[in-house]
C-alpha beads as a LAMMPS data file, in Angstrom:
LAMMPS data file: protein, C-alpha beads

404 atoms
403 bonds

1 atom types
1 bond types

-500.0 500.0 xlo xhi
-500.0 500.0 ylo yhi
-500.0 500.0 zlo zhi

Masses

1 110.0

Atoms # bond

1 1 1 357.401 188.729 -211.658
2 1 1 356.829 192.471 -212.038
3 1 1 355.323 192.556 -208.561
4 1 1 358.447 190.863 -207.099
5 1 1 360.738 193.483 -208.899
6 1 1 358.659 196.429 -207.608
7 1 1 358.576 195.092 -204.092
8 1 1 362.309 194.533 -204.072
9 1 1 362.978 198.032 -205.612
10 1 1 360.950 199.911 -202.984
11 1 1 362.444 197.887 -200.174
12 1 1 365.958 198.874 -201.344
13 1 1 364.809 202.436 -201.964
14 1 1 363.456 202.648 -198.462
15 1 1 366.755 201.498 -197.063
16 1 1 368.607 204.079 -199.171
17 1 1 366.243 206.837 -198.101
18 1 1 366.781 205.901 -194.445
19 1 1 370.577 206.033 -194.858
20 1 1 370.408 209.482 -196.498
21 1 1 368.194 210.762 -193.697
22 1 1 370.614 209.519 -191.045
23 1 1 373.579 211.173 -192.817
24 1 1 371.732 214.476 -193.019
25 1 1 370.980 214.356 -189.311
26 1 1 374.603 213.654 -188.518
27 1 1 375.707 216.587 -190.698
28 1 1 373.354 218.952 -188.902
29 1 1 374.562 217.675 -185.589
30 1 1 378.170 218.217 -186.638
31 1 1 377.463 221.792 -187.634
32 1 1 375.776 222.660 -184.401
33 1 1 378.326 220.903 -182.156
34 1 1 381.703 220.977 -183.944
35 1 1 383.565 219.844 -180.844
36 1 1 382.035 216.358 -181.179
37 1 1 382.414 216.003 -184.973
38 1 1 384.549 213.252 -186.422
39 1 1 387.202 213.608 -189.096
40 1 1 384.742 212.238 -191.637
41 1 1 382.166 214.848 -190.568
42 1 1 384.694 217.675 -190.982
43 1 1 385.467 216.444 -194.480
44 1 1 381.779 216.532 -195.390
45 1 1 381.500 220.058 -193.907
46 1 1 384.487 221.294 -195.867
47 1 1 383.072 220.027 -199.122
48 1 1 379.701 221.589 -198.352
49 1 1 381.249 225.023 -197.702
50 1 1 383.311 225.130 -200.928
51 1 1 380.670 223.987 -203.370
52 1 1 379.040 227.458 -203.565
53 1 1 381.498 229.246 -205.944
54 1 1 380.405 232.785 -206.896
55 1 1 380.169 233.445 -210.641
56 1 1 381.491 236.559 -212.397
57 1 1 381.322 237.856 -215.925
58 1 1 384.385 237.189 -218.096
59 1 1 386.737 240.126 -218.649
60 1 1 386.257 241.462 -222.164
61 1 1 389.141 243.008 -224.079
62 1 1 387.995 246.454 -225.236
63 1 1 387.953 246.942 -228.983
64 1 1 389.730 250.190 -229.915
65 1 1 387.419 252.701 -231.540
66 1 1 388.333 253.453 -235.117
67 1 1 387.966 257.084 -236.060
68 1 1 388.128 258.499 -239.565
69 1 1 387.460 262.033 -240.752
70 1 1 387.806 264.031 -243.943
71 1 1 388.282 265.146 -246.582
72 1 1 385.348 267.411 -245.677
73 1 1 382.549 267.883 -243.116
74 1 1 384.917 267.902 -240.157
75 1 1 383.209 268.380 -236.763
76 1 1 383.224 272.050 -235.688
77 1 1 385.770 271.381 -232.923
78 1 1 388.190 269.422 -235.118
79 1 1 391.303 270.793 -236.790
80 1 1 391.171 269.781 -240.480
81 1 1 394.973 269.958 -240.662
82 1 1 395.525 267.340 -237.929
83 1 1 392.265 265.406 -237.613
84 1 1 392.281 266.105 -233.863
85 1 1 389.882 267.926 -231.573
86 1 1 391.092 271.316 -230.384
87 1 1 390.857 272.746 -226.879
88 1 1 389.618 276.109 -228.161
89 1 1 387.426 275.801 -231.296
90 1 1 387.370 279.596 -231.679
91 1 1 390.951 279.372 -232.971
92 1 1 389.582 277.691 -236.081
93 1 1 387.777 280.925 -237.014
94 1 1 391.034 282.729 -237.817
95 1 1 393.613 282.528 -240.564
96 1 1 396.419 280.046 -239.851
97 1 1 399.651 281.689 -238.706
98 1 1 402.651 280.535 -240.754
99 1 1 406.174 281.355 -239.565
100 1 1 409.493 281.041 -241.399
101 1 1 411.980 279.231 -239.162
102 1 1 415.727 279.131 -239.712
103 1 1 417.761 275.927 -239.739
104 1 1 421.126 277.600 -240.412
105 1 1 423.359 278.781 -238.928
106 1 1 423.392 275.945 -236.399
107 1 1 423.979 278.429 -233.573
108 1 1 420.286 279.299 -233.789
109 1 1 419.286 275.775 -232.783
110 1 1 417.409 274.268 -231.101
111 1 1 414.340 275.726 -232.749
112 1 1 411.413 277.006 -230.720
113 1 1 407.766 276.066 -231.140
114 1 1 407.960 273.454 -233.909
115 1 1 406.370 270.799 -231.695
116 1 1 403.190 272.892 -231.467
117 1 1 402.724 273.271 -235.225
118 1 1 399.984 271.474 -237.147
119 1 1 402.218 271.191 -240.196
120 1 1 405.860 271.955 -240.910
121 1 1 407.101 272.335 -244.480
122 1 1 410.785 271.823 -245.180
123 1 1 412.512 272.721 -248.434
124 1 1 415.902 273.498 -249.916
125 1 1 417.049 277.135 -250.032
126 1 1 420.111 276.286 -252.125
127 1 1 423.768 275.783 -251.347
128 1 1 423.010 272.660 -249.314
129 1 1 420.835 274.553 -246.808
130 1 1 417.157 274.240 -245.977
131 1 1 414.462 276.156 -244.109
132 1 1 411.113 275.485 -242.425
133 1 1 407.634 276.993 -242.679
134 1 1 405.566 276.114 -239.596
135 1 1 401.745 276.273 -239.660
136 1 1 399.757 277.099 -236.482
137 1 1 395.989 276.745 -236.598
138 1 1 394.587 274.440 -233.892
139 1 1 396.830 275.830 -231.163
140 1 1 399.237 278.691 -230.492
141 1 1 402.892 278.886 -229.536
142 1 1 404.274 281.740 -227.462
143 1 1 407.732 281.518 -229.017
144 1 1 408.519 280.379 -232.569
145 1 1 411.838 280.766 -234.295
146 1 1 414.455 281.849 -235.032
147 1 1 412.497 283.657 -237.756
148 1 1 414.232 284.100 -241.108
149 1 1 413.576 285.487 -244.557
150 1 1 410.888 284.507 -247.016
151 1 1 411.236 282.580 -250.250
152 1 1 409.121 282.520 -253.412
153 1 1 407.523 279.195 -252.453
154 1 1 406.030 280.872 -249.378
155 1 1 403.609 282.876 -251.493
156 1 1 402.108 279.614 -252.733
157 1 1 402.079 277.713 -249.456
158 1 1 400.667 280.586 -247.400
159 1 1 397.971 281.240 -249.990
160 1 1 397.040 277.527 -250.168
161 1 1 396.362 277.577 -246.420
162 1 1 394.858 281.108 -246.446
163 1 1 397.418 282.068 -243.821
164 1 1 399.262 285.040 -242.400
165 1 1 403.038 284.960 -242.939
166 1 1 405.583 285.924 -240.307
167 1 1 409.107 286.405 -241.683
168 1 1 412.257 288.494 -241.609
169 1 1 413.919 290.119 -244.578
170 1 1 413.632 289.134 -248.245
171 1 1 415.147 290.422 -251.419
172 1 1 413.042 293.077 -253.134
173 1 1 412.158 290.695 -255.938
174 1 1 411.015 287.941 -253.562
175 1 1 409.135 290.303 -251.246
176 1 1 407.275 291.888 -254.150
177 1 1 406.039 288.473 -255.287
178 1 1 404.917 287.508 -251.779
179 1 1 403.171 290.830 -251.232
180 1 1 401.449 290.758 -254.603
181 1 1 400.141 287.247 -253.991
182 1 1 399.033 287.627 -250.369
183 1 1 398.397 291.333 -249.884
184 1 1 400.491 293.485 -247.568
185 1 1 398.207 292.892 -244.530
186 1 1 398.977 289.160 -244.558
187 1 1 402.750 289.667 -244.393
188 1 1 404.338 290.568 -241.052
189 1 1 408.025 291.481 -241.220
190 1 1 409.819 291.992 -237.952
191 1 1 410.525 295.623 -237.027
192 1 1 410.707 297.606 -233.813
193 1 1 406.954 298.156 -234.165
194 1 1 405.841 294.508 -234.537
195 1 1 406.493 293.291 -230.993
196 1 1 404.854 291.367 -229.263
197 1 1 403.830 289.656 -232.523
198 1 1 407.379 289.448 -233.887
199 1 1 410.164 290.497 -231.522
200 1 1 413.913 290.959 -231.454
201 1 1 415.221 289.201 -228.339
202 1 1 418.691 290.731 -228.885
203 1 1 420.781 287.611 -228.839
204 1 1 424.427 287.913 -229.892
205 1 1 423.559 287.574 -233.598
206 1 1 420.537 289.273 -235.232
207 1 1 420.255 286.367 -237.691
208 1 1 418.829 284.170 -234.937
209 1 1 417.392 286.766 -232.557
210 1 1 413.844 287.207 -233.925
211 1 1 410.914 285.142 -232.598
212 1 1 407.153 285.139 -233.180
213 1 1 404.180 284.735 -230.866
214 1 1 401.365 283.175 -232.899
215 1 1 398.462 284.530 -230.815
216 1 1 399.953 288.020 -231.056
217 1 1 400.468 287.497 -234.780
218 1 1 396.732 286.932 -235.141
219 1 1 395.988 290.040 -233.070
220 1 1 398.453 292.103 -235.140
221 1 1 396.885 290.970 -238.400
222 1 1 393.311 291.558 -237.226
223 1 1 394.217 295.010 -235.936
224 1 1 395.372 295.979 -239.414
225 1 1 393.039 293.941 -241.612
226 1 1 390.040 293.139 -239.411
227 1 1 388.908 289.764 -238.132
228 1 1 388.641 286.972 -240.663
229 1 1 385.052 286.631 -241.850
230 1 1 383.813 283.120 -241.134
231 1 1 385.999 280.016 -240.992
232 1 1 388.594 279.333 -243.691
233 1 1 387.842 276.256 -245.772
234 1 1 390.866 274.030 -245.181
235 1 1 389.238 270.746 -246.207
236 1 1 391.109 268.177 -248.243
237 1 1 393.057 265.921 -245.886
238 1 1 391.827 262.549 -244.572
239 1 1 392.682 261.003 -241.189
240 1 1 392.163 257.547 -239.716
241 1 1 393.481 255.784 -236.634
242 1 1 393.718 252.593 -238.699
243 1 1 396.708 252.298 -241.002
244 1 1 395.814 251.631 -244.659
245 1 1 396.659 248.291 -246.220
246 1 1 399.534 247.938 -248.640
247 1 1 402.352 249.512 -246.634
248 1 1 405.930 248.296 -246.561
249 1 1 408.440 248.717 -243.707
250 1 1 409.275 252.384 -243.235
251 1 1 410.891 252.835 -239.844
252 1 1 413.444 255.514 -240.756
253 1 1 414.113 258.179 -243.358
254 1 1 417.066 260.559 -243.668
255 1 1 416.871 263.722 -245.786
256 1 1 420.266 264.902 -247.016
257 1 1 420.376 268.423 -248.495
258 1 1 424.128 268.692 -248.992
259 1 1 427.353 268.823 -247.021
260 1 1 426.608 267.879 -243.430
261 1 1 422.988 269.038 -243.577
262 1 1 420.753 266.115 -242.647
263 1 1 417.417 265.585 -240.948
264 1 1 416.394 262.138 -239.814
265 1 1 413.125 260.573 -238.662
266 1 1 412.972 257.323 -236.680
267 1 1 409.720 255.577 -235.839
268 1 1 409.088 255.040 -232.129
269 1 1 406.574 252.207 -231.621
270 1 1 405.985 253.144 -227.971
271 1 1 404.520 256.538 -228.913
272 1 1 403.420 255.788 -232.474
273 1 1 405.379 258.851 -233.625
274 1 1 408.383 259.604 -235.802
275 1 1 411.116 261.268 -233.750
276 1 1 413.421 263.886 -235.292
277 1 1 417.212 263.812 -235.300
278 1 1 419.477 266.457 -236.804
279 1 1 423.086 267.044 -237.817
280 1 1 425.542 268.376 -235.254
281 1 1 429.223 269.253 -235.416
282 1 1 430.923 268.880 -232.041
283 1 1 433.788 271.027 -230.722
284 1 1 436.320 268.716 -232.380
285 1 1 434.626 269.028 -235.769
286 1 1 433.118 265.537 -235.639
287 1 1 429.775 265.059 -237.409
288 1 1 426.994 263.299 -235.501
289 1 1 423.219 263.027 -235.387
290 1 1 421.515 264.246 -232.211
291 1 1 417.870 264.448 -231.081
292 1 1 416.211 267.660 -232.259
293 1 1 414.368 269.120 -229.291
294 1 1 412.008 272.047 -228.989
295 1 1 413.662 274.709 -226.846
296 1 1 410.223 275.586 -225.441
297 1 1 409.695 272.125 -223.957
298 1 1 413.071 270.367 -224.010
299 1 1 411.355 267.399 -225.696
300 1 1 412.318 265.737 -228.955
301 1 1 410.133 266.601 -231.947
302 1 1 407.542 263.876 -232.556
303 1 1 405.232 263.863 -235.603
304 1 1 402.470 261.445 -236.623
305 1 1 403.239 261.564 -240.346
306 1 1 406.348 262.283 -242.371
307 1 1 405.583 263.063 -246.008
308 1 1 408.176 263.447 -248.745
309 1 1 406.606 265.068 -251.784
310 1 1 408.354 265.657 -255.087
311 1 1 407.988 268.970 -256.940
312 1 1 410.120 270.618 -259.602
313 1 1 412.680 273.199 -258.450
314 1 1 413.816 275.878 -260.889
315 1 1 416.938 277.815 -259.871
316 1 1 416.549 281.485 -260.736
317 1 1 420.008 282.928 -259.992
318 1 1 423.632 281.902 -260.165
319 1 1 424.011 282.131 -256.369
320 1 1 421.485 279.274 -256.004
321 1 1 419.518 281.319 -253.473
322 1 1 416.302 281.924 -255.396
323 1 1 414.011 279.142 -256.597
324 1 1 410.563 278.530 -257.968
325 1 1 408.956 275.314 -256.715
326 1 1 405.976 274.012 -258.697
327 1 1 403.248 273.477 -256.108
328 1 1 400.081 275.519 -256.708
329 1 1 397.742 273.701 -259.082
330 1 1 400.285 270.901 -259.553
331 1 1 400.602 267.249 -258.512
332 1 1 403.325 264.643 -258.140
333 1 1 404.714 261.652 -256.326
334 1 1 404.667 261.313 -252.536
335 1 1 406.287 258.954 -250.037
336 1 1 404.121 258.812 -246.907
337 1 1 405.449 257.432 -243.630
338 1 1 402.963 256.542 -240.870
339 1 1 402.860 253.834 -238.175
340 1 1 406.307 252.556 -239.134
341 1 1 405.116 251.895 -242.686
342 1 1 405.893 253.511 -246.039
343 1 1 403.202 254.098 -248.618
344 1 1 403.734 255.225 -252.184
345 1 1 401.180 257.790 -253.263
346 1 1 400.614 261.139 -254.886
347 1 1 399.967 264.713 -253.793
348 1 1 397.757 267.282 -255.449
349 1 1 397.134 271.013 -255.143
350 1 1 393.574 271.612 -256.409
351 1 1 394.053 275.389 -256.692
352 1 1 395.975 278.302 -255.216
353 1 1 393.692 278.555 -252.156
354 1 1 393.250 274.901 -251.159
355 1 1 395.477 272.735 -248.941
356 1 1 397.486 269.850 -250.302
357 1 1 395.686 266.547 -250.713
358 1 1 397.196 263.070 -250.622
359 1 1 396.140 259.932 -252.499
360 1 1 397.122 256.280 -252.730
361 1 1 398.316 254.666 -255.941
362 1 1 394.704 253.901 -256.923
363 1 1 393.747 257.559 -256.685
364 1 1 391.705 257.218 -253.474
365 1 1 392.263 259.736 -250.650
366 1 1 395.064 258.536 -248.392
367 1 1 394.304 258.475 -244.666
368 1 1 396.988 260.024 -242.484
369 1 1 397.437 259.223 -238.801
370 1 1 395.680 261.937 -236.734
371 1 1 398.249 264.423 -235.481
372 1 1 400.861 266.796 -236.894
373 1 1 402.598 266.148 -240.211
374 1 1 406.088 267.074 -241.403
375 1 1 406.222 267.655 -245.175
376 1 1 409.589 267.731 -246.953
377 1 1 409.657 269.062 -250.528
378 1 1 412.250 267.298 -252.677
379 1 1 412.992 267.602 -256.382
380 1 1 412.170 264.546 -258.579
381 1 1 415.888 264.282 -259.420
382 1 1 416.637 263.396 -255.785
383 1 1 418.050 259.921 -255.245
384 1 1 416.297 257.412 -252.976
385 1 1 418.048 254.392 -251.492
386 1 1 417.065 251.756 -248.924
387 1 1 419.486 249.828 -246.714
388 1 1 418.501 247.842 -244.735
389 1 1 414.829 247.213 -245.421
390 1 1 412.650 250.024 -244.120
391 1 1 415.553 252.467 -243.672
392 1 1 415.575 255.144 -246.382
393 1 1 418.099 257.765 -247.425
394 1 1 417.046 260.590 -249.781
395 1 1 419.797 262.695 -251.332
396 1 1 418.448 266.045 -252.567
397 1 1 419.265 266.835 -256.189
398 1 1 417.893 269.367 -258.686
399 1 1 418.765 270.697 -262.113
400 1 1 421.596 273.274 -262.115
401 1 1 421.018 276.951 -262.827
402 1 1 420.668 277.795 -266.483
403 1 1 421.024 281.455 -267.446
404 1 1 418.339 282.705 -269.771

Bonds

1 1 1 2
2 1 2 3
3 1 3 4
4 1 4 5
5 1 5 6
6 1 6 7
7 1 7 8
8 1 8 9
9 1 9 10
10 1 10 11
11 1 11 12
12 1 12 13
13 1 13 14
14 1 14 15
15 1 15 16
16 1 16 17
17 1 17 18
18 1 18 19
19 1 19 20
20 1 20 21
21 1 21 22
22 1 22 23
23 1 23 24
24 1 24 25
25 1 25 26
26 1 26 27
27 1 27 28
28 1 28 29
29 1 29 30
30 1 30 31
31 1 31 32
32 1 32 33
33 1 33 34
34 1 34 35
35 1 35 36
36 1 36 37
37 1 37 38
38 1 38 39
39 1 39 40
40 1 40 41
41 1 41 42
42 1 42 43
43 1 43 44
44 1 44 45
45 1 45 46
46 1 46 47
47 1 47 48
48 1 48 49
49 1 49 50
50 1 50 51
51 1 51 52
52 1 52 53
53 1 53 54
54 1 54 55
55 1 55 56
56 1 56 57
57 1 57 58
58 1 58 59
59 1 59 60
60 1 60 61
61 1 61 62
62 1 62 63
63 1 63 64
64 1 64 65
65 1 65 66
66 1 66 67
67 1 67 68
68 1 68 69
69 1 69 70
70 1 70 71
71 1 71 72
72 1 72 73
73 1 73 74
74 1 74 75
75 1 75 76
76 1 76 77
77 1 77 78
78 1 78 79
79 1 79 80
80 1 80 81
81 1 81 82
82 1 82 83
83 1 83 84
84 1 84 85
85 1 85 86
86 1 86 87
87 1 87 88
88 1 88 89
89 1 89 90
90 1 90 91
91 1 91 92
92 1 92 93
93 1 93 94
94 1 94 95
95 1 95 96
96 1 96 97
97 1 97 98
98 1 98 99
99 1 99 100
100 1 100 101
101 1 101 102
102 1 102 103
103 1 103 104
104 1 104 105
105 1 105 106
106 1 106 107
107 1 107 108
108 1 108 109
109 1 109 110
110 1 110 111
111 1 111 112
112 1 112 113
113 1 113 114
114 1 114 115
115 1 115 116
116 1 116 117
117 1 117 118
118 1 118 119
119 1 119 120
120 1 120 121
121 1 121 122
122 1 122 123
123 1 123 124
124 1 124 125
125 1 125 126
126 1 126 127
127 1 127 128
128 1 128 129
129 1 129 130
130 1 130 131
131 1 131 132
132 1 132 133
133 1 133 134
134 1 134 135
135 1 135 136
136 1 136 137
137 1 137 138
138 1 138 139
139 1 139 140
140 1 140 141
141 1 141 142
142 1 142 143
143 1 143 144
144 1 144 145
145 1 145 146
146 1 146 147
147 1 147 148
148 1 148 149
149 1 149 150
150 1 150 151
151 1 151 152
152 1 152 153
153 1 153 154
154 1 154 155
155 1 155 156
156 1 156 157
157 1 157 158
158 1 158 159
159 1 159 160
160 1 160 161
161 1 161 162
162 1 162 163
163 1 163 164
164 1 164 165
165 1 165 166
166 1 166 167
167 1 167 168
168 1 168 169
169 1 169 170
170 1 170 171
171 1 171 172
172 1 172 173
173 1 173 174
174 1 174 175
175 1 175 176
176 1 176 177
177 1 177 178
178 1 178 179
179 1 179 180
180 1 180 181
181 1 181 182
182 1 182 183
183 1 183 184
184 1 184 185
185 1 185 186
186 1 186 187
187 1 187 188
188 1 188 189
189 1 189 190
190 1 190 191
191 1 191 192
192 1 192 193
193 1 193 194
194 1 194 195
195 1 195 196
196 1 196 197
197 1 197 198
198 1 198 199
199 1 199 200
200 1 200 201
201 1 201 202
202 1 202 203
203 1 203 204
204 1 204 205
205 1 205 206
206 1 206 207
207 1 207 208
208 1 208 209
209 1 209 210
210 1 210 211
211 1 211 212
212 1 212 213
213 1 213 214
214 1 214 215
215 1 215 216
216 1 216 217
217 1 217 218
218 1 218 219
219 1 219 220
220 1 220 221
221 1 221 222
222 1 222 223
223 1 223 224
224 1 224 225
225 1 225 226
226 1 226 227
227 1 227 228
228 1 228 229
229 1 229 230
230 1 230 231
231 1 231 232
232 1 232 233
233 1 233 234
234 1 234 235
235 1 235 236
236 1 236 237
237 1 237 238
238 1 238 239
239 1 239 240
240 1 240 241
241 1 241 242
242 1 242 243
243 1 243 244
244 1 244 245
245 1 245 246
246 1 246 247
247 1 247 248
248 1 248 249
249 1 249 250
250 1 250 251
251 1 251 252
252 1 252 253
253 1 253 254
254 1 254 255
255 1 255 256
256 1 256 257
257 1 257 258
258 1 258 259
259 1 259 260
260 1 260 261
261 1 261 262
262 1 262 263
263 1 263 264
264 1 264 265
265 1 265 266
266 1 266 267
267 1 267 268
268 1 268 269
269 1 269 270
270 1 270 271
271 1 271 272
272 1 272 273
273 1 273 274
274 1 274 275
275 1 275 276
276 1 276 277
277 1 277 278
278 1 278 279
279 1 279 280
280 1 280 281
281 1 281 282
282 1 282 283
283 1 283 284
284 1 284 285
285 1 285 286
286 1 286 287
287 1 287 288
288 1 288 289
289 1 289 290
290 1 290 291
291 1 291 292
292 1 292 293
293 1 293 294
294 1 294 295
295 1 295 296
296 1 296 297
297 1 297 298
298 1 298 299
299 1 299 300
300 1 300 301
301 1 301 302
302 1 302 303
303 1 303 304
304 1 304 305
305 1 305 306
306 1 306 307
307 1 307 308
308 1 308 309
309 1 309 310
310 1 310 311
311 1 311 312
312 1 312 313
313 1 313 314
314 1 314 315
315 1 315 316
316 1 316 317
317 1 317 318
318 1 318 319
319 1 319 320
320 1 320 321
321 1 321 322
322 1 322 323
323 1 323 324
324 1 324 325
325 1 325 326
326 1 326 327
327 1 327 328
328 1 328 329
329 1 329 330
330 1 330 331
331 1 331 332
332 1 332 333
333 1 333 334
334 1 334 335
335 1 335 336
336 1 336 337
337 1 337 338
338 1 338 339
339 1 339 340
340 1 340 341
341 1 341 342
342 1 342 343
343 1 343 344
344 1 344 345
345 1 345 346
346 1 346 347
347 1 347 348
348 1 348 349
349 1 349 350
350 1 350 351
351 1 351 352
352 1 352 353
353 1 353 354
354 1 354 355
355 1 355 356
356 1 356 357
357 1 357 358
358 1 358 359
359 1 359 360
360 1 360 361
361 1 361 362
362 1 362 363
363 1 363 364
364 1 364 365
365 1 365 366
366 1 366 367
367 1 367 368
368 1 368 369
369 1 369 370
370 1 370 371
371 1 371 372
372 1 372 373
373 1 373 374
374 1 374 375
375 1 375 376
376 1 376 377
377 1 377 378
378 1 378 379
379 1 379 380
380 1 380 381
381 1 381 382
382 1 382 383
383 1 383 384
384 1 384 385
385 1 385 386
386 1 386 387
387 1 387 388
388 1 388 389
389 1 389 390
390 1 390 391
391 1 391 392
392 1 392 393
393 1 393 394
394 1 394 395
395 1 395 396
396 1 396 397
397 1 397 398
398 1 398 399
399 1 399 400
400 1 400 401
401 1 401 402
402 1 402 403
403 1 403 404
């Protein structure tokens, strides 16, 4: 029986093999003489030509590289105040240049050079006004201003960043405190002899006619005091491209100092930056918020981090023009805006010659987004409101003057 099955199988197999051989011959014949091929032959040819599909590797989505630096051991070409590489690392071997910039009167706006600063501090000068202190370390700006007078808080901030201060005017009492803290070589007040470091451009009002050149400020200081020996230790801040966990919506914050004096930050997801808006009174006396641009570039100010820190203000005169702000060696609450999120945290000043440090609510160093930071100093009595979610309004308040 097995013999019958085997005989039958090979007989059928032989027939099948013969049929396959005949088909192969016909296919070869069709390829060599297409003019005589049948429709069935063309179908077989078409299938034969399309079976060889080339393979390719799948497209892989690149994984963004996470970078984190600080609070110390920054690479030699990295600015410890921004967490970014600098084009000219030799700039990091100098003292930071810190320039007082006016916000009032409004006729002095738009400001010049703020977009090139590593840090900008903003604080109340009393009477519903405020002023800026811009820090230049990783890069220079040819025109910064309008430059205005110093305040007592400048002696602390400039010393904490081991900087050189460019300013105009100051009462004798305030100037004496700044000079005694920093030394006269680290204070550049605009005169006819300070240009090109600090120059009068002779606009129609001397209050907003003075502007600084930060590279020339460094040259002016080093001419009088000698080059800075070594690199200043400005460690303390932490930066990461990845946002920390635990944030809540924080897309907008408005800082109200009094009257119609407001500064506003709105998060722009396309750039990953907070864009600055500022108060404006039009020709008909109508109040509005307009983009704050840098007159050097014509572009709206854009900062990676907006930090609101709370420190005690003490008013020292009845005119509300002189204040002590508790910063050096102190600590307090901070609201930190980055990546469209708000984080509650704290700030700390380790000593009078170390930069501010920022921490989360657990006391761990808080990682800022690499890039420039805007730091507004508010009194703890200031009122914070939120409406709608993620949109904050901070109304500056402090204790009134009390005569001693």
